[in-house]
N, C-alpha and C positions, 0 to 999 in steps of 0.2 A: 504494500500500500504506500503511495507517495507520501512524503513527510508533510507536505502542505495539507493533504486531505486528512491526515491524522490530527493535525493541529486544529483544523476546522471542526472535526468531530468532537475533539476535546472541548473546544470553545462552546459548541452547542450544548454538550452535556453539562458542563459546569455552569454555563449561563442559565440553562434550564433548571438546575438545582437552585440557583439564586432566585429565579422567578417563582419557583415552587415555595421556597421559604418565605418570600414576600407575601404570597397568597395565603399561606398557612397563618402568617402573623396578622394579616389585615382582614381575614374573612369574618372574624367575630367582632370587629370594631363597629359600634353602633352609629346611627345617623348623628346623634348628639355629639359623640366623640369626634366624628369626621368634621363637624362644624367647629369644634374646639381646635382641632388640628389646623384647619384652614385659617382660623382667626390667629393662631400662633404664627403661622407662616406670614400672614399679612402684617402683623405687628413687629416681626423680628427686625432687629437693627443689623442690616446686612453690611453696613460700613465697617463693623468690627471684624468682618471676614478678611479685610485687607491686612491687618496686623497678623492674624492667624495664618494666612497664606504666605506672608513674608517670613514668618517664623518657620513655616514648612519648607520654604526654599533654603533657609539656613540649615535646617536639619539634613537636607539632601546634600548640601555642600560639605557639611561636617562628615557625612558618611563617605563622600568621595575622597576627602583628605585622609580619613582614617584608613580607607582601602589602600591608598598610596603608601602609607607607612608599612603595610604588610608586604608590599612589593619590593621595597628597598633592600631587605636582606637577600633577595633573590637576584640582585644586581640590575634591577629595572626601575627607572624613575619616569613614568609617563607624566605628561602635563596634567595639571589639576583640571583644566577645562575638558580635556578629552575624557578624563576619569569621570567627571561630573556628567558629561553628555552620555557616557555609557551607562551610568547608574540610572539616569532618567529614562533612557530608551528601555532599559531592563524593567523598570517599574511599569512603563507603558505596555510592554509585552505581557507582564503578569496580570494585567486587567483582562487579557484574553484567555490565557492558559496559565494556571498556577505553575510556578517553578520554571516556566519558559524564560522568564526575565533573567534568571541567574545565568542560564546558558547564553542568552542574547548579549548581556553586558560583557561577559568574558570574551565572546566572539568579536564584538566591536572593538574592544581594547586590543585584542590580539591582532586585528586587522590594521588598526591605525597606529599602534605603538610597537608592533612587532614583539609583543610579550608572549611567550609560549602559553597557549590556551590551557594546557593541563595544569601548569603552575597557578594560573589565574583561578581555575576551579578549586584548587586547594586553598588559596587565600579566601575565596568566597565561602567555602565550607567553614574555615576558621572564624570568619566574620559572623556567619550565621550562628555558630556555636556560642560565641560571645553574647550575641543578642538574646539567644534562648536562655542563657544563664541570667542575663539582666532581667528578662521577663519573669523568670522564676523567683529571683530575689525581690522584684517589685511586688509580685503576688504575695510572697511571705510577709514583706514589710506592710503591705496594705491590710492584709487580714489580721496580723498581730497588733497593729495599731488601731484597728476598728473592729475588734471582736464582737462588740455589742451590736454593730450594724451588719457585719458580713459573716460572723461566725456561723450562725444557723444556715444562712444561704449557701455558703461554701460546703458545709457539712451535708446538707440535703441534696445539693446539686452535683457535688463531686465525690466526697468521701464515701457516702452511703452507696451510690450506684457502683463505684469501683469495688468497695468491700463486698457487695452482693455478687458481683461478677466473679471475684476471686473465690468467694465461698462456694459458688455453684460451678466453678470450673471443673472440668473433667480431667483428673490427673493423668489418665492414660492418654487422652488426646494431646495434652500438653507435652507429655514425654515423647509421643510419636512425632510431634511437630519439631521438637528439639533434635531428635535423632535424624529426621529428614534434612533439617537445615545443616547439621554437622556433616551429614553425608554429602550434600551438595558442595560444601566448602572443601571437603577433603578431595572430592572428585575434581574440582577445578584446579586445586593445587597439584594433583597428580598429573592432570593433562598439561599444565604449564611446565612441569618437570619433564614429562615424557617427550613433549614437542618443544623443548626449550629453545631450539635453534630455528624454529619456524618463524615466518614473518609475523603471523598473528600473535604468537606468544611474546615476541620481542616488542611488538607494538603495545600489548597489554601491560607488560612490565614497565616500559618507558612511561606509559600513561599513569600507572600506579605510582611510579617513582616521582613523577612531576607533581601529582596531586599531593603526595606525602610531603614533598618539599614545601609546597604552598601552605599546607596545614601547620608544619613545624616552623614556618616563618614567624609566627606569633611569638615564639620563644627566642628568636634570634634578633628581634628588633633592638636597635640602640636606644630608641626613644619610647620606651614602654609607658613612661609617664604621659607623653602626649597622646598615645593611643587610649589610655584610660580617660584623659581629659576630654577627648573627642567623643568617646562613648557616653560619658556623663552629659556632654552638650547635646548629643543626639536625643537622648531620652528626656532631657530637660525641655527641649523644644517640643517634643511630643506632649509632655505634660502641660506646657504653657499654652499650646494650641487648644487643648480641652478647657483649661481654666478661663482663658480669654473668651472662648466660645460660649461659656455660661452667660456672659453679659449680653449675648445676642437676644436672649429672651428674658423678659422681666421675671418670670416665674423661676428661672434657674440662676438669676444674678446673685442670689444670697449664698449659693453653694461655695464652699472653699476648696482648698488644696486636697483635703481628704477625699471629698467626693470626686474630684478630678482624677486622683490616683485610682479610685475604684473603676471609673469609666475607662481610663486608659488600660487598666489591667484586663477588664472583662471585654472591652472592645477589641483589644489586640488579638484575642482568641478568634473573634469574628473575622478579622482581616486575614487570618491564616486559613480558615475553613473554606472560604469561597473566593473566586477571583476578585481582588479588590475589596472583599468584604461584602459584596452585594447580597442582600437578603439575610445576612447573618449579623453584620455589624450593627445595623439599626435596632433590631429587637433586643440584642444583648445590651446595648447602651440604654435602651428604654427600661429594661428589667433592672439594670443597675441603678438607674435614677429613681425607680420606684422604692428602693430601699431607703432613699432619703426624702420620701414623702412627695415626690414629683408625680403628678397624675399621668396616666397613660398617654393622653393626647399630647401633652407638653414633651414628655420623654420621646415620643415618636417623632415629633417635629424636630427636636434637638438632634436626634440621631441622624435624620436625613440631611439637616443643614450642614452638620460637620462632615458627613460622608461625601456629600456633593461638592463641598469646598475642596476637600482633599483630592477627590477624583478629578475634578476639573483642573486642579493645579498639575496633577500628574499628566493628564492628557495634553495640556498646553505645553508644559516643559518637555514632555516626551517628543512631541512633533517638532518643536523648535530645535531640540537637540538633533533630531534626524536630519533636519535641513542644515543646521550649523556645522555638523561634523565634516562633511566634504569641503565646505567653504573654509573653515578654520584650518584644516590640515593642508590645504593648498599653499598656505602662507608659511607653513613650517618646513624646515629643511628635511629632505628625504632621510628616512631611517633605514639602516641596513638590517 
């Protein structure tokens, strides 16, 4: 099957999931609640989206600079603008197909900066691992500092379902799964050893070596402090976007940093589940705001306002980056 067709099918499937989630979430909204939602949209202060989107641009810039820090130990120093353009095109691709953006941004930087794609994949994996740790730490911090608000919600929504699944898990099925996985790994290792001199085996080994070098680059950085600072700046920008966004609606303007942390934590899960968070981000944000006494209609409106602002920013910067890449690189000296 052609790669383009596969991507189209993936897009249709994931977009369909997003639309289904939107329908499931909105089908029980009453006429009165729809009127409240429309009123909230009409009265929202959209001028405040300008600083939130500006902060969003800053977060993407900090991510590009942080990614560059991972490439320096590998002997490559791409320009910051090319790195930023690659990041934004990657985000644009992610709106269509989840995880396609990671491959896309590595491919773009490999094309324009002549950085080995396999090493870029390794740095991307290292970067994502750091972000996952940050999200887990954020979750722990948010729950521990707001046990009275979030404790029961997290327990009922996360810990109880997970515990039930573990309790009802079939031990034999789990053991069979582990044995099959171990067998596949051993078979692959045997095949690589058996046909060590074949072109395919050499390609796989080189790819694995490049990816590993990229992952290990995080430990070889000279400026680990700057990497940490940029990581903090990225997540501070995310938090600031939510907090400033509260002032778009009168009903959420009284909420503080604690509520912003909760929205960021729970909303981030939605951004992971579907392309760009469509159909998942909005209801999760609405549910998190309910914990702070915000009515369904207002939470619904706020979730859509913030999501649309973030998505429009990614689309605009993504397309601008696509156009700017060839123009900008014409002015740069040729790379060998």
